[in-house]
Structures are given as structure tokens and as C-alpha cells.
N, C-alpha and C positions, 0 to 999 in steps of 0.2 A: 446060288448066291442070294436069291430072293429070300430064301429061308434063313440063312445065317447072317448075311450082311445087311439086309434091309432094316431090320429092327435096330441094330446098333447105329447105323447111319442116321436113321430117323431120330433115334435118341440123342445122338451127338448134335444133329441139327437143332433139335428142340432145346437142348442145353445151350447151344450157341445162341439161338434166338432169345432164350430167356436171359442169358448173360448180356446180350446186346440191349434188350429191353430194360434190364436192371441198370445197365450203364447209362442208357439214355435218361431213365428216370432219375438216377443219381445226378447226372449232368444238369438236368432241369432243376432239380432241388438245389444244387450248388449255385446254379445261375440265379435262382430266385433269392437264395440267401445272400449272394453277392449284391444283387440289386437292393435288397433290404439294407445290407450293411452300407452300401453307397448312399442310400437315402438317409440313413441314420448319421453317417459321417457329414453329409451336406447340412443336415439339421444342426448337428453339433457345431459345425463351422459357422453357420449363420448365427447361432446363439453366441458363439465366441466373439464374432464381429460386433454383434449388438452390445455385448458386455464391454468390449474394448471401446466402442463409441461412447457408451455411457460413462465409463471411467475417464475418458479424455474430456468429456463435457464437464464432469464433476471437477476434474483437475483445473480446467480453464476457469470455471466459476469460482473455485477456491482461490486461484491466483488473482483474479480480478477483485474479489472481495478483500484479500489481503492488501493489494495495492491501494484500493480505495480507502481502507482503514488507515493505512500508513499516511496517505495524503491528508486525510482529515486530521489525524493526530499532528502531523507537521504544521498544518494550518492553525490548529488550536495553539500549539506551542509558539508559533510565530506571533500570533495575536497577543498571547500572554507576554512575550518578550517585549513587543512594541508597547503594550499598555504599561508594563513595568518601567520601561525606558521613559515613556511620557511622564509618568508619575515622578520618577527620579529627576527629570529635567525641571518639572514644575516645582519640586521641593527645593532644588538648587537655585532656581530663579527667585523663589520667595526668600531664601536665605540671603542671596545677594542683595535683594531689595532692602531687606531688614538691615543688613550691614551698611548699605549706602545711607539709609535713613539715619542710622546711629551716627555715622561719620558726619553727615550734614548737621545733625543736631549738636554734636560736639563742636563743630566749627562755628555754628551760630552762637553757641554759648560763649566760646572763646572770644569771638568778635564783640559780642555784647559786653562781656566783662572788660575788654580793653577799652571800649568806648566809654563805659561808665566810670572807669578808673581815671580817665583823662578828663579833666575839666576843660571844656571848650567855651570860649567867650561868645563866639558868634556862630551862626548856622553854617556859613560857607566854609569855615575852618573844619567844622564837624563833618560835613559832606566830603571834603577833601581827604580827611583822615579815614573815613569809611571806605572810600575808593582805594586808598593806598592799602588798607588791610585786605580788601577783596582781591587786589592784584597779588598780594603776597601769599594768599591761600592757594595751595596746590592740591587738586583732587587726585587721589591715587586710585 
């Protein structure tokens, strides 16, 4: 048995030992590759998180900038509308004053014309006539 079986048994054990060693080496290599892949995945995940945080920050900054620009534009438009309204009010006020002055001037001329056309003999009659005309005048 030693002569015929021992060599094949040793050969078989050696092959098995070699197979186990190869399997262990392969397992270690796979384990190292898995660790490397895990490390790479974690790095990619961290990078993706950083990029997401950066994109969110940029989006917030853009939103704030757009809101501030809209507020400034609204303030500018409101100021322009107020200034235009003030100018229009001033223009209408001046037109109204001019109209009142023209009406007063016309009334004064009419009263003076009536006084001059009527010949008055004494001063008291003249004053009485002027008061009468003043009461008749109605301002619109």
C-alpha cells in the first residue's frame, strides 16, 4: 500500500492543499478588492454629498439674489410712481390756481366796469353799490 497508494494520496493532499491555498489567496484578494470598492464608493458618496450641498447653496444664493433684485426693482418703480403722482398733483394745483386767478381777474374787471359805468354822486352811494356787487358775485 505504501508503494502504490502513498504517492497518489500525497499528491491528492498536495493538490488539495494547493487548492485551499489558492482559494484563500483568492478570498483575500476578493476581500481586498471589496474593501477598495467600499472605500471608493464611500469617497464617491462623500463627493456626491459635497456637490449636492454646493448645488443647494448656489440655489439658495440665486433665490436670495432674485428676491432682492425684485424688491429693489419694486421699490424703484414705487418711487417713480410716487414722484410722477407728485408732479401730476403739482401740475394740477398750478392749473387750478391759474384758473382761479383768471376768474378773479375777470370778476374784478366786471365789477370795475360796472362801477365806472355808473356815475355816483357821493362816496357812500358808491361804497353801497360796491358791496352790493360783491354780494352778487358767486365764486365757483
